[in-house]
N, C-alpha and C positions, 0 to 999 in steps of 0.2 A: 393464177387467180384463185382457183377453187370453185365449187361449184356452191349455186346460191339456192335458197328455199323462196320459190315464189307464189304467194298465197293469193289466190284471185276469188272474190267473193262477187256472186251474180244472184240474179233473180230470175234465170233461166229463160230472159226476153231474148229478141233479135239482138238488141243492142250489146247487151252483156255476152251473147254467144258468139259475137264478131270480134269483141275484146279478147275473150279467152281463146280463140283461133289465133288470132294475132300475137299474144302473148306466147303461145305454144311454140309458133313459127320462129320467134326471137329468140326464145330462152336456148342458152348454151345446152349442148347435148348432154352434158353431166348435171344439169339444172333439175330441180325436183320440181315441178309445178302441180301445186292442189288447188283444186276447184271446190269451193264451198257454195253451192247452191242454196241460197237461204229459203227459198220457195219449198225447198224439198225436204229440207231440215236434215241434221246428221246425226249420227248415232251419238248417244251420250250428250247433245246439244253442242258440240265442239262448234259448229260455225257460229251460233250467238254467242257463246262465251268468246271466242276469237272477236268478232265483230264490235263487241261492246268493249272489250281490250283494247283495241286499236282505237275506238272512237268514230267507228265507221256509220253514218247516217245516211250514205246513199251510195248507190252500185250503178255500174261496175267500179270495185274497188281493188287495189294491189297493194300487197305488203311483199316487201323483199329483205329478206333475212330479219323477220320479225319488225320492222318499222314500215309504217303506213306511208306511202308513196306520196310527195307533196302535191302531186297533181291529183290526187284523189281524196284531199283535206279539206273539201268544199263543205264540210258538215249540213249537207240536206238542205232543206227548205228553208226560209227564215220567214215566219208567219206576219211578222211587222213589215216586212216588204210586200207581201201578198195583200195585206190589208191596204197599203198604200197603194196599191194597182187595182183596188176596188171589191176585194174578197169581203163578203158580208155586207155589202152596201146594197141597197133595194135601188134598181134601175128605174 
């Protein structure tokens, strides 16, 4: 099957760290797991460039062999849904 490149995008939080740990446990022995902590920034801004390239708007997110996994393709928050839930409305 060959090795895979697994890119994990995080914000260094508890939930992200648990996701990274699980992915590292499940990755094949010869797979390359690269963790990009968007809070820490990366040399040459590669974290931000890759996150934009993949269309990542929420973390944790995972790309395998250059493609964002379907489970991570939720596109972040939806302002209209939040407004419907009461955001911005005086109570």
